[in-house]
Structure formats: C-alpha cells, structure tokens
C-alpha positions as CSV (number, residue, x, y, z in Angstrom):
1,X,-263.7,115.2,-216.1
2,X,-260.6,114.6,-214.2
3,X,-260.0,110.9,-213.7
4,X,-257.9,108.8,-211.3
5,X,-255.6,106.1,-212.7
6,X,-258.1,103.4,-211.7
7,X,-260.9,105.3,-213.4
8,X,-259.0,106.0,-216.7
9,X,-257.9,102.4,-216.8
10,X,-261.5,101.2,-216.5
11,X,-262.6,103.6,-219.2
12,X,-259.9,102.4,-221.6
13,X,-260.5,98.7,-220.8
14,X,-264.3,99.0,-221.3
15,X,-265.1,101.6,-223.9
16,X,-268.6,103.2,-223.5
17,X,-270.8,105.2,-225.7
18,X,-271.1,107.7,-222.8
19,X,-267.5,108.7,-223.4
20,X,-266.7,110.6,-226.5
21,X,-263.1,111.4,-226.0
22,X,-260.3,110.4,-223.6
23,X,-257.5,112.9,-223.0
24,X,-254.1,111.5,-221.9
25,X,-251.7,114.3,-221.1
26,X,-248.8,115.0,-218.8
27,X,-245.0,115.0,-219.2
28,X,-244.7,111.2,-219.2
29,X,-245.5,110.7,-222.9
30,X,-244.4,107.1,-222.7
31,X,-246.9,106.5,-219.9
32,X,-249.7,108.1,-221.9
33,X,-248.8,105.9,-224.9
34,X,-248.9,102.8,-222.7
35,X,-252.3,103.7,-221.4
36,X,-253.6,104.2,-225.0
37,X,-252.5,100.6,-225.7
38,X,-255.2,99.5,-223.2
39,X,-257.8,100.8,-225.5
40,X,-256.2,99.1,-228.4
41,X,-256.3,95.8,-226.5
42,X,-259.9,96.4,-225.5
43,X,-261.0,97.0,-229.1
44,X,-259.4,93.8,-230.3
45,X,-256.5,92.8,-232.6
46,X,-258.7,93.1,-235.7
47,X,-259.9,96.6,-234.9
48,X,-259.1,99.4,-237.4
49,X,-257.1,102.3,-235.9
50,X,-257.3,105.7,-237.4
51,X,-254.3,107.9,-236.6
52,X,-254.7,111.7,-236.8
53,X,-252.3,114.5,-235.9
54,X,-253.0,117.9,-234.4
55,X,-251.9,119.9,-237.5
56,X,-254.4,118.1,-239.7
57,X,-257.3,118.6,-237.2
58,X,-256.3,122.3,-236.8
59,X,-256.9,122.8,-240.5
60,X,-260.0,120.6,-240.6
61,X,-261.7,120.4,-237.2
62,X,-264.8,118.6,-238.6
63,X,-262.6,115.6,-239.6
64,X,-262.5,114.2,-236.0
65,X,-266.2,114.0,-235.5
66,X,-266.6,112.6,-239.1
67,X,-264.1,109.8,-238.4
68,X,-265.7,109.1,-235.0
69,X,-269.1,108.6,-236.7
70,X,-267.8,106.6,-239.6
71,X,-268.0,102.8,-239.9
72,X,-265.0,100.6,-240.6
73,X,-264.2,99.7,-244.2
74,X,-264.0,96.1,-243.0
75,X,-267.2,96.2,-240.9
76,X,-265.4,95.6,-237.6
77,X,-264.4,97.7,-234.6
78,X,-262.8,101.1,-235.2
79,X,-261.1,103.6,-233.0
80,X,-259.2,106.9,-233.4
81,X,-255.9,107.9,-231.9
82,X,-254.9,111.6,-232.0
83,X,-251.4,113.0,-231.4
84,X,-251.8,116.6,-230.4
85,X,-249.6,119.6,-229.7
86,X,-251.2,121.6,-227.0
87,X,-254.5,123.3,-227.8
88,X,-254.4,122.8,-231.6
89,X,-257.2,120.2,-231.5
90,X,-259.5,122.0,-229.2
91,X,-262.0,123.1,-231.9
92,X,-262.0,119.5,-233.3
93,X,-262.8,118.1,-229.9
94,X,-265.5,120.7,-229.2
95,X,-267.1,119.5,-232.5
96,X,-266.8,115.9,-231.4
97,X,-268.5,116.5,-228.1
98,X,-271.3,118.5,-229.7
99,X,-271.9,115.9,-232.5
100,X,-275.3,114.1,-232.5
101,X,-273.5,110.8,-232.6
102,X,-270.0,109.4,-232.5
103,X,-269.7,105.7,-232.0
104,X,-266.0,105.1,-232.3
105,X,-263.8,105.8,-229.3
106,X,-261.3,108.6,-229.5
107,X,-258.1,109.0,-227.5
108,X,-256.0,112.2,-227.6
109,X,-252.4,112.1,-226.5
110,X,-251.5,115.7,-225.8
111,X,-248.2,115.8,-223.9
112,X,-247.7,118.3,-221.1
113,X,-250.6,120.8,-220.8
114,X,-250.6,123.9,-218.6
115,X,-253.5,124.6,-216.3
116,X,-254.7,127.4,-218.6
117,X,-254.9,125.0,-221.6
118,X,-258.2,125.3,-223.4
119,X,-258.2,121.6,-224.3
120,X,-257.6,120.7,-220.6
121,X,-260.4,123.0,-219.4
122,X,-262.7,121.5,-222.0
123,X,-262.0,118.0,-220.8
124,X,-262.4,118.9,-217.1
125,X,-265.8,120.5,-217.8
126,X,-267.2,117.5,-219.7
127,X,-268.4,114.2,-218.2
128,X,-268.0,112.7,-221.7
129,X,-264.2,113.5,-221.8
130,X,-262.2,111.9,-218.9
131,X,-258.7,113.3,-218.6
132,X,-255.6,111.8,-216.9
133,X,-252.2,113.3,-216.5
134,X,-249.2,110.9,-216.6
135,X,-246.0,111.7,-214.7
136,X,-242.8,109.7,-214.7
137,X,-242.9,107.3,-211.7
138,X,-240.5,108.0,-208.9
139,X,-239.1,106.0,-206.0
140,X,-241.1,103.0,-204.9
141,X,-243.6,103.5,-207.7
142,X,-240.8,103.3,-210.3
143,X,-239.5,100.1,-208.8
144,X,-243.0,98.6,-208.7
145,X,-243.5,99.6,-212.4
146,X,-240.4,97.8,-213.5
147,X,-241.1,94.8,-211.3
148,X,-244.7,94.6,-212.7
149,X,-243.5,94.8,-216.3
150,X,-240.9,92.1,-215.6
151,X,-243.4,89.8,-213.9
152,X,-245.5,89.8,-217.1
153,X,-242.4,88.4,-218.9
154,X,-241.6,85.8,-216.3
155,X,-239.0,87.7,-214.3
156,X,-238.6,88.4,-210.6
157,X,-236.9,91.7,-209.9
158,X,-235.8,93.0,-206.5
159,X,-236.3,96.8,-205.9
160,X,-232.6,97.6,-206.1
161,X,-232.3,95.9,-209.5
162,X,-235.5,97.5,-210.7
163,X,-234.0,100.9,-209.8
164,X,-230.9,100.2,-211.9
165,X,-233.0,99.3,-214.9
166,X,-235.3,102.3,-214.5
167,X,-232.4,104.7,-214.1
168,X,-230.6,103.3,-217.1
169,X,-233.7,103.9,-219.2
170,X,-234.0,107.4,-217.9
171,X,-237.5,106.6,-216.8
172,X,-238.7,105.9,-220.3
173,X,-241.3,103.0,-220.1
174,X,-240.7,101.9,-223.7
175,X,-236.9,101.6,-223.1
176,X,-237.6,99.7,-219.8
177,X,-239.7,97.2,-221.7
178,X,-237.0,96.7,-224.3
179,X,-234.4,96.1,-221.6
180,X,-236.7,93.6,-219.8
181,X,-237.5,91.8,-223.1
182,X,-233.7,91.5,-223.6
183,X,-233.3,90.1,-220.1
184,X,-236.2,87.7,-220.5
185,X,-234.6,86.3,-223.7
186,X,-231.2,86.0,-222.0
187,X,-232.8,84.0,-219.1
188,X,-235.2,82.1,-221.4
189,X,-238.0,83.3,-219.2
190,X,-241.7,82.9,-219.8
191,X,-242.6,79.4,-218.8
192,X,-242.2,77.8,-215.5
193,X,-241.1,79.6,-212.3
194,X,-240.1,83.2,-212.6
195,X,-236.4,83.8,-213.4
196,X,-234.5,85.9,-210.9
197,X,-232.8,89.0,-212.2
198,X,-229.7,90.0,-210.3
199,X,-226.7,92.3,-210.8
200,X,-224.7,89.5,-212.5
201,X,-227.4,89.2,-215.2
202,X,-227.5,93.0,-215.8
203,X,-223.7,93.1,-216.0
204,X,-223.7,90.1,-218.4
205,X,-225.9,91.7,-221.0
206,X,-225.0,95.4,-220.4
207,X,-228.4,96.4,-219.0
208,X,-228.9,98.8,-216.1
209,X,-225.6,100.5,-216.5
210,X,-227.1,103.6,-214.9
211,X,-226.4,105.9,-217.9
212,X,-227.8,105.9,-221.4
213,X,-226.2,108.0,-224.2
214,X,-229.0,110.6,-224.0
215,X,-228.6,110.5,-220.2
216,X,-224.9,111.4,-220.5
217,X,-225.9,114.3,-222.7
218,X,-228.5,115.6,-220.1
219,X,-225.8,115.4,-217.4
220,X,-223.3,117.3,-219.5
221,X,-225.9,120.0,-220.2
222,X,-227.1,120.4,-216.6
223,X,-223.6,120.6,-215.2
224,X,-222.5,123.2,-217.7
225,X,-220.0,121.0,-219.6
226,X,-220.7,122.6,-223.0
227,X,-217.8,121.0,-224.9
228,X,-218.7,117.4,-223.8
229,X,-222.3,118.3,-224.6
230,X,-221.4,119.2,-228.1
231,X,-219.5,115.9,-228.5
232,X,-222.4,113.9,-227.2
233,X,-224.7,115.7,-229.6
234,X,-222.4,114.8,-232.5
235,X,-222.2,111.1,-231.4
236,X,-225.9,110.8,-230.9
237,X,-226.6,112.4,-234.3
238,X,-224.3,109.9,-236.0
239,X,-226.2,107.1,-234.4
240,X,-229.5,108.6,-235.6
241,X,-230.7,109.9,-232.2
242,X,-231.7,113.6,-232.2
243,X,-234.6,116.0,-232.0
244,X,-237.6,114.9,-229.8
245,X,-235.9,111.9,-228.2
246,X,-233.2,114.1,-226.7
247,X,-235.7,116.7,-225.5
248,X,-237.7,114.0,-223.9
249,X,-234.6,112.5,-222.2
250,X,-233.8,116.0,-220.8
251,X,-237.4,116.4,-219.6
252,X,-237.3,113.1,-217.8
253,X,-234.0,114.1,-216.1
254,X,-235.4,117.5,-215.1
255,X,-238.5,115.9,-213.5
256,X,-236.3,113.5,-211.6
257,X,-234.2,116.4,-210.4
258,X,-237.3,118.4,-209.4
259,X,-238.5,115.6,-207.2
260,X,-235.1,115.1,-205.6
261,X,-234.7,118.9,-205.1
262,X,-238.0,119.0,-203.2
263,X,-236.8,116.1,-201.0
264,X,-233.5,117.8,-200.5
265,X,-235.2,121.0,-199.4
266,X,-237.3,119.1,-196.9
267,X,-234.4,117.0,-195.6
268,X,-230.8,117.2,-197.0
269,X,-229.0,116.6,-200.2
270,X,-227.4,113.4,-198.9
271,X,-230.8,112.1,-197.7
272,X,-232.5,112.9,-201.0
273,X,-229.9,111.2,-203.1
274,X,-229.6,108.1,-200.9
275,X,-231.6,106.0,-203.4
276,X,-229.8,107.2,-206.5
277,X,-227.8,104.6,-208.3
278,X,-224.2,104.9,-207.0
279,X,-222.6,105.6,-210.4
280,X,-225.0,108.6,-210.8
281,X,-224.9,109.9,-207.3
282,X,-222.0,112.4,-207.8
283,X,-223.3,114.0,-211.0
284,X,-226.9,114.2,-209.7
285,X,-225.7,115.9,-206.5
286,X,-223.7,118.4,-208.7
287,X,-226.8,119.1,-210.7
288,X,-228.9,119.7,-207.6
289,X,-226.3,122.1,-206.3
290,X,-226.5,124.1,-209.5
291,X,-230.3,124.3,-209.8
292,X,-232.8,125.3,-207.1
293,X,-236.5,124.4,-207.2
294,X,-237.8,127.5,-209.0
295,X,-235.0,127.2,-211.7
296,X,-235.8,123.5,-212.3
297,X,-239.5,124.4,-212.7
298,X,-238.5,127.0,-215.2
299,X,-236.4,124.5,-217.1
300,X,-239.3,122.0,-217.1
301,X,-241.5,124.7,-218.7
302,X,-238.8,125.6,-221.2
303,X,-238.2,122.0,-222.3
304,X,-241.9,121.3,-222.4
305,X,-242.3,124.3,-224.7
306,X,-239.4,123.1,-226.9
307,X,-241.0,119.7,-227.2
308,X,-244.2,121.3,-228.4
309,X,-242.3,123.3,-231.0
310,X,-240.6,120.2,-232.2
311,X,-243.8,118.4,-232.7
312,X,-245.1,121.1,-235.0
313,X,-245.2,120.1,-238.6
314,X,-242.0,121.2,-240.4
315,X,-240.0,122.0,-237.3
316,X,-236.2,121.5,-237.7
317,X,-236.0,119.0,-234.9
318,X,-232.3,118.3,-234.6
319,X,-231.2,122.0,-234.9
320,X,-233.9,123.2,-232.4
321,X,-233.1,120.5,-229.8
322,X,-229.3,121.1,-230.0
323,X,-229.7,124.9,-229.7
324,X,-232.0,124.6,-226.7
325,X,-229.8,122.1,-224.9
326,X,-226.6,124.2,-225.5
327,X,-228.3,127.3,-224.3
328,X,-229.1,125.5,-221.0
329,X,-225.5,124.2,-220.8
330,X,-224.1,127.7,-221.1
331,X,-226.5,128.9,-218.4
332,X,-225.4,126.0,-216.1
333,X,-221.7,126.8,-216.7
334,X,-222.3,130.3,-215.3
335,X,-223.7,128.9,-212.1
336,X,-220.5,127.3,-210.8
337,X,-220.6,124.2,-208.6
C-alpha cells in the first residue's frame, strides 16, 4: 500500500497489529533511516531491536517471520529492522505477510527501488505493508527541514542560512544534524529563547562552507577533472572515507542536479541556479552544461546500481566506488564545457 508522508509517520508513531511490515525506500537513505527512528521512539527506549540484513534473509527467508512472532528475551517490546538490497528479501517478506501471526513490527529499509521491483510491487498490493519513498528535500522543503531540526535544538535559522548548512552537508540529514548539534553547543542553546544562527556563527565554527570533501570529489568527477578526482579519492581514503559514503554523496549531487536541470529546461540556467550557494554556483552551472536530463537520469540509475552492489556481502567497496566514479569522470571529460 502506497503511503503519504503523513500516513507513514502515523504508522510508525503508532504501531498496529494490522501492519505486518513497513517498507521505507527511495534514494534518500538518510531520510528512510530517520523515519525508522520514529518506530524506535514509539517502541520505547527499553525495546529490543533485532537487526537483520538482506543477505541473511535471502539464505533463510523463514527467519523474518520467526523473529516477528518471537517474544523478547527480556519480556518487553521488540521490533525488527531490516537493511535490504533490492529484491533479496522479497521471499522473506512474502512469508511474513502469509504467517498466521507476527506480533513484532518490522521495518525494511531498501534504498532506491525501480518500479519493476518485486518487493515494491508486493508492498503496493498489500494493505498490511505500507510503503513510502524518501527523496532528498529540495528548495524550500530543504530549508524547512534544516530549520525544523534546528528548532528542536533551540536554534532559529533563516532560510538562507539553512540552505548553506544543507548544501555543506550535501543534503545528508545525518550530517545536517551533526552540524546543528555543533552549532547548538557553540551557542549554548537548548534552554531559554531560541539562539539565532547567522553567517558569523557558521564562519566561526567552519560550518556551512558550501562544500564537503565528498562534495569536492563529486564536483571533480562531474566536471571531468580526472586528476583532481584521483587526488580527492586518495585524501578521502586516508581519512577513512570511501566506498558507500562516496557513492551516496555522488547520488545526492546527481539528484540535486537533476532537479536543477529540470528547472533550467523550463526556465533558464541562470534562473535555476539562483538559489544555489554562491561559492557553488559556477561549478554547478558547469555540471549542468555538461549533463542533460536523460544523461543525469542514466547516471542516477548507474550510481543507484553501484550502491546496491556495494551493499552486497563481500563487495570490495573502496575499489568499486573509485572505479565507478573515475569512469564517470572520464565520460565527463569527453563532453567539454
């Protein structure tokens, strides 16, 4: 059953026996994880969480329904969180939906799924399996997301400041939260009136600079700067950042570009990039000149597939990510400016 955001939030906030499984999918993996935390909160701090992965359930499909029907070792609440890679958990979820009883809520975080996905089709056909797709927020929605997260920490954030923070985090909700927590600590926020976050605060603590290390890599790749891309990969590897985080950063940038490309096709390049942080405007415009809408859609599919491969057990993450990104960089270099 396809659910709206309001519907999926109600389902997560108030678990019901009528719901066997909740499917959270879409390219914004951080958004899906954030939604799953609503279920964690609803179940209570003392609830037992069982974590399962797609590879395990692909080998033992009955395990999911067994865990859903089992009682907690400690006699309290219990719920199951599944990290899936595409359709590998379809048989396990089918068994769960067909089981005579379940009892424990199950949430599946599946990443980006194509319309032909067997798991997605299963969810859409079942009233006991609401499904919601998360996409990286854009424009005003992104600003409101940052402002809302900041308000919970005692911060008041204007739209232009929210956009700086969002762009610096490359749209990753988890990174946005980390930045906001750093700002809240700096301003000693939390009690009393909300603390105003302005450009001086961001400059003072180095937040909202408009470009993260992984963002610099994505820009080098998409503008065809192969040599700088190699150097960025080396530096990121030395700092321990490789594999899936880099692919996800690239996917976030591509989704941003796809939205801007659609705006540019409707209006103009200048109009579409008007809201882009000024330090990023030139490189974003260069990327949009290189890639048209169909090509960006192809890259989104390609990076989504690469992410799925990386999540498979035993995949050589760093090597796979580097090879994929450098292949795109070489293709971008052949496109000119």
